[in-house]
N, C-alpha and C positions, 0 to 999 in steps of 0.2 A: 954561287950559283947552287951548285953540284951540292955544297955546305949544310945549305938549307935546307935543301929537299933531307938531304939524310938526316940533318934533325927531327924536322917534318915526321919523317919516316918512324924515327927512332919517338917521339912523343904518343904518335896514335898508335905504336905498336905495345908501349907502356899502359895507353889508359885498355889496352885491349886485353891484354893481361888482367887488369885492376878487376874491370868486368867479369871476366873468366873465373878469377878468385871467389868475388863474390858469388855467381851465379853456383859455383860447387861448394861456396859454404851453405847457402841456401836447401840446396839437397840434402846435403849431409844432415842440417836440422830437422827435416821435415823426415829424413828417413829414421832418422833418430827417436822422435815423437814419436811417430807410429807405429818402430818396433815396442815401445815401453806403455804405448797402450795395449797393443794385442798381449803383452806379459800381460800387464797388471788385468786386464780383461780375463786372460784363463785362469790364472790367481783367484781371481773371486769365483770363477765357475766350478772350479774344484772344492772351494769351502764351501761353497752351498751346496753341490751334489756330495759332497763324502762328510757331511756332518754328520755324529755317529745318532740317531735316534734312542734316546732314556726312557725306560719302563719304570714304572713306580709300582711297586709290588708291597700291599698294607696287612700288615697282621692281622686276620678277625678278631674283634672286641672279645678283651676277656670278662665274662658276666661273672659277677660274685655270685660264690657258692656257697651261702648260707645255709646253713640248717633250721627247721624250719620252726625249732624251738626258740630259737633266736629272731625271729620275725614278730615274735608275741610284743606286745603292750599292755601295761598294766592300767586300766583307766578306771575312775574313780569315778561314779555315779553321782556320787551328794560333791563332789566338789562342781563337776561341771553343774548340776542342777544351781551351785547358788551363784554361779557366774551366768548362767544363760537367760534370757529375756522370758525367757517360756516359763508359767506360772509352773508349781509343784504339782507334783500327783498330789490330790487329794484323797482320803481314803472314801470311799461310796458307803453312802445311807442307805440302809433298805427299810421297807418299811411293810410291814402287812399289807394285805390287802382291805378295802373297805367291809368288806364282805365274812371278814373274819375275826375284825374287831365287837368286844361284846359293851356296847353301852350300859351304863343304870338307868329305868325305867325314871322320869320325871314327870310328877303329879305336878304339873303348871296347867292350868287353862288357857290358852289362847287368848288376848286383848287386841285390840285395835289401837295403834300407836297413831296420835291424831299430831302430832308436834311436826311442825316444820321445818325439816333438816336444810340449811344451806351449806354449800361447800365454796372454797376457795378453787375460783377457775383460774388454770393459766393458759393464756392465750398463747397463739403463734400466727404470725402473720405471714403472708405467703410474698415471693421474692417481687420484684419489679423492679423497671429505671424509667425514667423519663425525664426529658429536660424542655423548661419553659420557652418563650421567648422575650428576645432583651435583652442577648446577652449575658444569659445565667441570672439576672435580676429576674426574683422569686419562684426558684424552682424545687423539687424535691424527688425523693426518691424512695422505693420500697427495700430495706436490704435484710428484708426474714426474721422471722424468730419476732414477730412484733415489734423492730426499731426500725425504725426509717429516717435514713440521709437527706435530711432539710437543707435546701438553699435559701434561704431567706435573706431577699436584695442582694445577693453577693459573701453571707454568713453563712457559712456549713457547719451541720453539727447532727448530730445519731442520737435518736432519743428512742424512749418506750412510752413517755409521758408530755406530752408537749401544749404547752400554754403562747397561745399568740394575741396578744393583745395590740390592738389598731386605734390609736388616735382619728377619733370623727368628731375635733370639735369647729368651731368656723374658721379658724387660723390658719386650719389645713387647705380653707379653699380658696384664701385669698388670694390676689393678685402676684405679690412676690411668689407664690407656692402653686403657680401653674394654672390658677383659677379653678373653678372647679372640672373644667377637662380635664387638668392636669390629675386630679383626684379620684377619675374614671379610671384611667389608666393603674393608681396604686390599688384599686379594689381588684382589676384584672388581674396583676400577678399576686393578689391574696388569693384568689379562686385557685390561682394555678399552683401556687402553695398547698392548700388543703386536697386540691385534687391528687396530688403524685403524693400523697399521705399512705403509707401502707396499712391492708387489712390486719389489723391483730392490735394496734396502735393507738394505746388511748390520746384523745387531745381535747380542744374545748376553743373558740374563740371568743374575745371580750371585748367589747368595746367601751370606751371610756373618754367623758369630756367633762362634765360635773358631776356625773355622776358614775355608774359603771350597768350596762348590760352585757350578759352570757348570752350565748347560743344555745349552751344545753345548764342544765344544774351543775352538772358534776360532770368532769373528765367520761368522755365516750369512748368505746370501742370504732375506729373506723373503719366503715365499709361503704359500700355504693351508693347505701341511703342515710347515712350520717354525713357524709361527703356531701353528697348532694343540698341536703340543708343546711349544711354551712355556709356553701355558695349561696346558696338563694338570702341566705341571708345575712351576709353581709352586703349586697346589692341595695338592700333600702336604706342607707347611710349618703348623705350628701351626693342623690342625686343630679343631675345639669342643673336642674330648675326648683331645687331646692325638695322637701325642707331639709335645713343647716345642721349640725350640730346634735344636740342626742335631748331630747324633752323630758324624758323620767327613765328611771332605773330598774332593775328587774331581779337586783342582788345588793346587798346588803352586807358585806362582811364585818364579822366581829370585830370587837375593841381590842386591836394587838398594838402594839408596839404606841407608836407616839398620839395621841389622840388629836382630831383635827375637825375643825366645822365649816362647808360651802368651800366654795373656789371655783376653781376652772383646772381641768387637763387632771384631774386627779387620776395619775398613774398610781397614785400611794395604793389607791383602793384596788386597782384592777388586777396591782402586782400582789396586795394582800388576799384576794380571791384566789389568783394563780398556788399561792400558796396554803390554803387551804383547800385546794383540791387537792393538790399533791404533785403538781406539775414538775420533774427536774430540770427542764429547760423552757427557759421562759425567752419567745420573740418578741421585739416591740418597736415600734414605728411609728415617731413622733415629733412633732417640732418644736416641742418646749420644753420648757420644768413646771411642773407640779406649783400652781396657785393656790397653796393651801392655809384658812387662817386657824390662827391659835384655838384653842379651847383656852379660855382666859379664865383662872383661877386666884383668888388674893387677891395681894395688891393690885398685878396688872388687871385683872378685872375690874376694882375700882377706881385706877386711870383711868380708863379707858370709858369706864360709866360716866364718870366726873365730864371728860372731854366730849362726850355723847349729848350730854344733859346742856353744857357752856353752847352747843351749837345750832338744837335745837331752840335754846331761849333766842338768840343771834337770828334763827330766821324766823323764829316768830314776829321781832320785829321788825327785819327786814322789811315782810309781808304788810306787818300794820301800815308801815312808811309807804307803799309799794299803792294801797286803799286811797290814802290820805290825799295820794296824787292823781289826779283824777284826769285819764288824756282826751283829747280828744277826737271824734268818732272819725274824725281826717286820719289824724293817727295810727287807729287802730285799721283801718281800712290798707294804710299803709304797710303796716306791719304782715296782715293778713296776703296782700299782693305778692310781699317779696318769698312770703312763705308756700305759695303758692307755683313759685316760679321753680323754685328750687325745688321742690317737690316732681315736678312736669321736666323739668333737666334730667332726675335723677333716674327717673320712669325711661325716658328716652335712651337717654345710655343707656339701660340696662337690657332696652326691646335691641339697641345695634350690639350690643355683646351675644347676647342669644342665638342672634341671627347668624353670628360667625360660629358658634360653637362653643363660646365661652363661656355661657352661663351669666347668670347676675351676678353683680360687685356683692361681694360677703367681707365684712369686719368684726373680727372677735368682739364679742358683744352687741351686739346690734349693727346698725347702720341708715342711711337714709341722713333725708333733710330732717330737724326739728327748730320749731319755736324758739328753744332757748328758753330760761328761767332767771339765770343770775342768780344775786345772793353768797352769803358764804358757803364754801364746800365741808361736807361731812370728814370728821378726823379721817383719817384712813386706821382699816382696823389692822390689828399686827397681824404677822403671820407665818409659816412657818418657813427658816431660814433654808437654807442649800442641805446646808449642814446639816440642818435636823430631818430631812428626807433621809438620808444618807444614814442616819445613824436609825431611824425607823424600819428601814430596809436589811438592816443587820442586826434587828429582833427579831423581826418575823423569819431571816436565817437560824436562830438559836432558838427559835420556838418551835418551829416547825417542822426544821431540820438537824442540828447539833441538839437537843434534847431526845431527838426519836430515832436518835442512832443513823439517821443519813447521811450520804455527802450530802453536801452544798448545792441548791439547785445553779444551773449557769445561767446567765441573764446577757443574753445578745442585745444589741440595740441599732438601731438603725434612727439616724438624724436627716431629718428632711428639710431642704432647705432650709438648716438651722443657723442662728448667729453665735461669735464666739463663744460669749460664755454660757448661751444654752448647749453648746457643744462639749465646752468643761465637763458642764455637769455629766453629762451622759456618759462621757468619755470616763469619768471616775465611779459612776456608776458600772457600767460595763467591769471596768477593770476590780473592782472590789468586788463582783461577785461570779469570779472566775468566767468570764464571757468578753468579746469585743464589741468594738464601737466600727458603724460605717457612716458615713455622711455622704448623704446622695442628693444629687441638684434637685429640682424641681421640676416635672414632668410638664413639658409647655407644648 
């Protein structure tokens, strides 16, 4: 029992010694760390407080000591004048006063000169800018110095001599092209173009259908008065209730290029007028190809004359046969009643259209009911082909521009609700004459 107690006491004493040793080790470690911390802080403090101060001393800049003679530069005045953009000095011209001049006596009796003196006047326009209605369709602006920046239904160009050619034929008012109401919008944009032509620009407006009408006899200077006259002149064509087309002409161009007779949509004659008047930029709006009958000569004239004579003979025989066939009074009354019904229906339809603001029904070459005739048809008269029309315009360029040393006129064309065949012709017309083509839809 005593032995166990002795061993237990020895174990507890050993553990107590271990714990005491560990405490001593921890205390010694803390003491060493604290000593190292104090020593390092002291070293850092000495390093900061005792660091030497550096003083930079710079020497005064040495200035070059050159003798005044070495600073002199030799300047070659003549060489510098050659290289300079300034004009050279020219010697002055000195003249004696008028009172010091001695003029000889002239024994000439004064006479009154009655000769009219005409001078060429160069005009200059004022600057101006403007925009029309409808997405830029039919606008223009002044660019100054007699030049107008024109926006013609989206085709833009600048010019000092402008011709505007307008198709006023019945077909421009057909249903497929927006009725007569649509043509009113065309005229509105044309008036807008004219209103924005700059002062000092030469211009004219020409209408064409079966013939040609010009607003002025020649190109005229733009000013508020001439622009207003041109706008009012445009209003006379194809109003809502008519008349439609153009009944007479007031301009007959000279015989240039390929000759033709009659027809419709005479764009060729309108271009003749523009070239004769000296326009360098031509704007056109049309819906068709010129329909121009040939001026027949030689064998062509003989052949057509024979066909015409045969047709007249056949028509005479037909009428003779109709005279022998006596219609009954009842049959004649029936035909007249049918014609009256068709005429009444036509009038009622036009009244309804006018109430809707569309205008009457318009057809190229006429329209409305007819009694009908019957009998053989007349032989077709030969007409100029599309190639002939283009060749004709090329001849105008040579005659009025090339031969006179002028640059060729530009022809810009607007195709108003045109078909593919017409578009191809108008596009080629513009391309051959340094212009551009644009196709627009009908204004409904």
